[in-house]
C-alpha positions in Angstrom: 366.2 -140.7 -6.1 363.1 -141.2 -8.4 361.9 -138.8 -11.4 359.5 -136.6 -10.2 360.2 -136.7 -6.8 362.1 -133.7 -4.7 364.0 -134.2 -1.7 362.3 -131.9 -0.2 359.5 -134.1 -0.3 361.2 -137.4 0.8 362.6 -135.6 3.8 358.7 -133.9 5.1 357.1 -136.4 8.0 354.0 -137.7 6.3 350.9 -135.2 8.3 348.9 -137.8 9.2 350.2 -141.5 10.7 348.4 -144.5 9.2 345.2 -144.9 11.7 345.7 -148.1 13.6 343.5 -151.3 13.7 340.7 -150.5 16.6 341.6 -153.7 18.2 345.4 -152.1 18.6 347.0 -150.8 21.7 347.3 -147.0 22.0 350.1 -145.4 24.3 349.7 -142.8 26.4 350.0 -139.5 23.6 347.6 -141.2 21.6 345.0 -141.8 24.2 345.3 -138.0 25.5 345.1 -136.5 21.9 342.0 -138.7 21.0 340.2 -137.8 24.2 341.6 -134.4 24.1 342.4 -134.7 27.7 346.2 -134.2 29.2 348.7 -137.2 30.1 348.6 -135.9 33.5 344.7 -136.4 33.7 344.7 -140.1 32.4 347.6 -141.1 35.3 345.3 -139.4 38.0 342.0 -140.9 36.3 344.0 -144.4 37.0 344.7 -143.8 40.9 340.9 -143.1 41.1 339.0 -145.8 39.1 340.1 -149.3 40.3 338.8 -150.5 36.6 341.2 -148.5 34.9 344.2 -151.0 34.0 346.4 -150.4 31.0 349.1 -152.9 30.4 352.7 -151.9 31.4 355.4 -152.5 29.6 359.5 -152.4 30.6 360.0 -148.7 31.6 356.5 -148.2 33.0 355.1 -147.2 29.7 351.4 -147.4 29.4 349.2 -149.1 26.2 345.4 -148.7 26.4 343.2 -151.3 25.0 340.0 -150.1 23.6 337.8 -151.4 26.3 340.1 -148.9 28.0 339.9 -145.9 25.8 335.9 -146.8 26.1 336.1 -146.4 29.8 338.6 -143.3 29.6 335.6 -141.7 27.5 332.7 -142.4 29.3 334.8 -141.2 33.0 335.4 -138.1 30.9 331.5 -137.6 29.9 330.7 -139.0 33.4 333.0 -135.9 34.9 333.4 -132.9 32.1 329.9 -133.5 30.6 327.6 -134.1 33.0 329.1 -133.0 36.2 329.7 -135.9 38.1 332.0 -136.0 41.2 335.2 -138.7 41.0 332.9 -140.7 43.9 329.6 -140.1 41.9 331.2 -141.6 38.8 333.0 -144.5 40.2 329.5 -145.5 41.6 328.0 -145.0 37.7 330.7 -147.0 36.5 330.2 -149.8 38.9 326.2 -149.5 38.3 325.5 -148.4 41.8 323.8 -145.4 40.2 322.5 -144.3 37.2 324.8 -143.5 34.3 322.6 -140.1 33.7 323.1 -137.0 35.8 319.8 -136.2 37.8 317.6 -134.5 36.6 317.4 -130.6 36.8 314.5 -128.2 37.0 314.8 -126.9 33.4 314.6 -122.3 33.6 315.5 -122.3 29.8 315.1 -125.1 27.2 317.9 -123.2 24.8 320.4 -122.4 27.7 321.4 -124.9 30.4 322.7 -124.2 33.3 326.8 -124.6 33.3 328.1 -127.0 36.5 330.8 -124.7 38.5 333.0 -126.7 40.3 333.5 -125.9 44.4 336.3 -123.7 43.8 334.8 -121.7 41.3 331.8 -121.6 43.6 333.6 -120.6 46.6 335.3 -118.0 44.7 331.8 -116.3 43.0 330.3 -116.6 47.0 332.6 -114.7 48.4 332.5 -112.2 45.2 328.7 -111.5 45.9 329.6 -111.0 49.6 332.1 -108.7 49.0 329.7 -106.6 46.4 326.6 -106.6 48.8 329.0 -105.2 51.1 330.1 -102.5 49.2 326.5 -102.0 47.9 325.7 -101.5 51.3 328.6 -99.2 51.9 327.5 -97.1 48.3 323.8 -96.8 50.3 325.1 -95.8 53.9 327.7 -93.4 51.2 324.4 -91.9 49.3 322.1 -91.2 52.5 325.3 -89.1 54.3 325.7 -86.7 51.1 323.7 -83.7 51.6 321.6 -82.6 48.7 323.1 -79.3 46.9 320.1 -78.0 45.8 
């Protein structure tokens, strides 16, 4: 060891690996981290978007080209940012539909209406129905209770 370097410092891994060239292939783990998406979502999108075809090497390892990463970024924006369905995002990518979501009427300029997926919407509708039933039961119970004056 040279002077001024400790053994502990030599054993520690670098905190940030060196940046790859812009045109370098990226692994699924690198793309997953860069786009903040789980790897299984990237693999699922490969089945839904035929335009997305990463290079596959021996053992099935995926390597994403820069154009694949850009396409994934666009898919993420369409699905997560603009609320498109997978079918709508596919059409937008193919140029059949506009790349922007249809304009929604503005209720409040400061607070846009959040998009809710079908499962959440269904759960909220069921909850609303249960609350309306409970309100009706409470209203009837209040009518039946004699006044204590």
